[in-house]
C-alpha positions as a Markdown table, in Angstrom:
| # | Residue | x | y | z |
|---|---|---|---|---|
| 1 | Unk | 65.7 | 37.6 | -103.7 |
| 2 | Unk | 62.2 | 37.1 | -105.5 |
| 3 | Unk | 61.7 | 34.4 | -107.8 |
| 4 | Unk | 58.7 | 33.4 | -110.2 |
| 5 | Unk | 57.3 | 29.8 | -110.1 |
| 6 | Unk | 55.1 | 27.7 | -112.4 |
| 7 | Unk | 52.9 | 25.5 | -110.2 |
| 8 | Unk | 50.5 | 22.7 | -112.0 |
| 9 | Unk | 49.7 | 20.0 | -109.3 |
| 10 | Unk | 49.5 | 20.0 | -105.5 |
| 11 | Unk | 50.6 | 23.5 | -105.1 |
| 12 | Unk | 47.6 | 24.9 | -107.2 |
| 13 | Unk | 44.9 | 27.0 | -105.2 |
| 14 | Unk | 42.3 | 24.6 | -103.6 |
| 15 | Unk | 44.8 | 21.5 | -103.8 |
| 16 | Unk | 46.4 | 19.6 | -101.0 |
| 17 | Unk | 50.4 | 21.1 | -101.1 |
| 18 | Unk | 49.0 | 25.0 | -101.5 |
| 19 | Unk | 49.7 | 25.9 | -98.0 |
| 20 | Unk | 53.6 | 25.3 | -98.7 |
| 21 | Unk | 53.3 | 28.6 | -100.7 |
| 22 | Unk | 54.3 | 31.2 | -98.1 |
| 23 | Unk | 51.8 | 33.7 | -97.0 |
| 24 | Unk | 53.8 | 36.6 | -98.5 |
| 25 | Unk | 53.6 | 34.5 | -102.1 |
| 26 | Unk | 51.7 | 36.6 | -104.7 |
| 27 | Unk | 49.4 | 35.2 | -107.2 |
| 28 | Unk | 50.1 | 36.4 | -110.7 |
| 29 | Unk | 47.8 | 34.5 | -112.7 |
| 30 | Unk | 47.3 | 31.7 | -114.9 |
| 31 | Unk | 49.4 | 30.4 | -117.4 |
| 32 | Unk | 49.4 | 27.8 | -120.1 |
| 33 | Unk | 52.9 | 26.5 | -121.4 |
| 34 | Unk | 54.2 | 26.2 | -125.0 |
| 35 | Unk | 53.6 | 22.5 | -126.0 |
| 36 | Unk | 56.9 | 21.4 | -125.0 |
| 37 | Unk | 55.7 | 19.0 | -121.8 |
| 38 | Unk | 53.7 | 16.1 | -121.0 |
| 39 | Unk | 51.9 | 15.4 | -117.8 |
| 40 | Unk | 51.2 | 12.5 | -116.0 |
| 41 | Unk | 49.3 | 11.3 | -113.2 |
| 42 | Unk | 51.1 | 9.5 | -110.3 |
| 43 | Unk | 47.9 | 9.5 | -108.1 |
| 44 | Unk | 48.5 | 11.6 | -105.3 |
| 45 | Unk | 50.4 | 14.3 | -107.6 |
| 46 | Unk | 51.4 | 14.9 | -110.8 |
| 47 | Unk | 54.8 | 14.6 | -112.9 |
| 48 | Unk | 55.9 | 16.8 | -115.8 |
| 49 | Unk | 58.7 | 15.8 | -118.3 |
| 50 | Unk | 59.3 | 17.1 | -121.8 |
| 51 | Unk | 56.9 | 16.4 | -124.4 |
| 52 | Unk | 54.7 | 17.7 | -126.8 |
| 53 | Unk | 51.5 | 19.2 | -124.9 |
| 54 | Unk | 50.5 | 22.5 | -123.5 |
| 55 | Unk | 50.5 | 22.3 | -119.4 |
| 56 | Unk | 47.9 | 24.7 | -117.3 |
| 57 | Unk | 49.1 | 26.3 | -114.0 |
| 58 | Unk | 49.3 | 29.0 | -111.6 |
| 59 | Unk | 52.4 | 31.8 | -111.6 |
| 60 | Unk | 53.6 | 32.8 | -108.2 |
| 61 | Unk | 56.0 | 35.5 | -106.7 |
| 62 | Unk | 57.8 | 33.7 | -103.9 |
| 63 | Unk | 61.1 | 34.5 | -101.9 |
| 64 | Unk | 64.2 | 32.4 | -101.7 |
| 65 | Unk | 63.1 | 30.9 | -98.6 |
| 66 | Unk | 59.6 | 29.7 | -100.1 |
| 67 | Unk | 61.7 | 28.4 | -103.2 |
| 68 | Unk | 64.1 | 26.5 | -100.5 |
| 69 | Unk | 60.8 | 25.2 | -98.9 |
| 70 | Unk | 59.2 | 24.2 | -102.5 |
| 71 | Unk | 62.5 | 22.3 | -103.3 |
| 72 | Unk | 62.5 | 20.2 | -100.2 |
| 73 | Unk | 58.8 | 19.4 | -100.8 |
| 74 | Unk | 59.7 | 18.1 | -104.7 |
| 75 | Unk | 62.6 | 16.3 | -103.5 |
| 76 | Unk | 65.2 | 18.5 | -105.9 |
| 77 | Unk | 67.2 | 17.2 | -107.1 |
| 78 | Unk | 66.2 | 13.6 | -106.5 |
| 79 | Unk | 62.6 | 12.9 | -107.6 |
| 80 | Unk | 62.2 | 16.4 | -109.5 |
| 81 | Unk | 64.7 | 19.2 | -110.9 |
| 82 | Unk | 64.2 | 22.6 | -111.6 |
| 83 | Unk | 63.9 | 24.6 | -115.2 |
| 84 | Unk | 63.0 | 27.9 | -116.2 |
| 85 | Unk | 60.1 | 28.6 | -118.6 |
| 86 | Unk | 59.0 | 31.8 | -120.4 |
| 87 | Unk | 55.7 | 33.0 | -118.8 |
| 88 | Unk | 53.7 | 36.4 | -119.3 |
| 89 | Unk | 55.2 | 37.3 | -116.0 |
| 90 | Unk | 58.9 | 36.8 | -117.1 |
| 91 | Unk | 60.9 | 33.4 | -116.3 |
| 92 | Unk | 59.6 | 31.0 | -113.7 |
| 93 | Unk | 60.6 | 27.9 | -112.0 |
| 94 | Unk | 59.1 | 24.8 | -113.3 |
| 95 | Unk | 59.6 | 21.6 | -111.7 |
| 96 | Unk | 60.5 | 18.5 | -114.0 |
| 97 | Unk | 60.0 | 14.7 | -112.9 |
| 98 | Unk | 63.4 | 12.9 | -113.2 |
| 99 | Unk | 62.1 | 9.2 | -113.1 |
| 100 | Unk | 60.4 | 8.5 | -116.2 |
| 101 | Unk | 59.9 | 4.6 | -115.6 |
| 102 | Unk | 56.8 | 5.6 | -113.2 |
| 103 | Unk | 55.1 | 7.3 | -115.9 |
| 104 | Unk | 52.2 | 5.6 | -117.1 |
| 105 | Unk | 48.8 | 7.8 | -117.3 |
| 106 | Unk | 49.2 | 10.9 | -119.4 |
| 107 | Unk | 46.7 | 13.8 | -118.9 |
| 108 | Unk | 46.2 | 15.0 | -122.2 |
| 109 | Unk | 44.4 | 17.9 | -121.2 |
| 110 | Unk | 47.4 | 19.5 | -119.5 |
| 111 | Unk | 45.6 | 20.2 | -116.5 |
| 112 | Unk | 45.7 | 18.1 | -113.5 |
| 113 | Unk | 43.1 | 19.8 | -111.7 |
| 114 | Unk | 40.5 | 18.8 | -114.4 |
| 115 | Unk | 41.7 | 15.2 | -115.3 |
| 116 | Unk | 38.6 | 13.7 | -114.9 |
């Protein structure tokens, strides 16, 4: 089965966990979400929760095995949970952070790769 996934942090091209997307993962394009989220910097990786900002990221087409790999990386359902969002490419999974007590540094630009 094929799935769409929206990635906004270390899974993006050029970032530390991009290699976890399988070689069969197909990059579909960039996407900016509706202003329904908030992006936080946790140092080594970002966290997204519900809020009032748009988030920048990339959409990939992946298979079920690769989705399981990403779920393990994101520690679903403990650290993150998956929800679907609308993208120009169709419904895509997004990983949302669960422990809001850890969130201090908001990235108001909505782009973790351009946080500086």
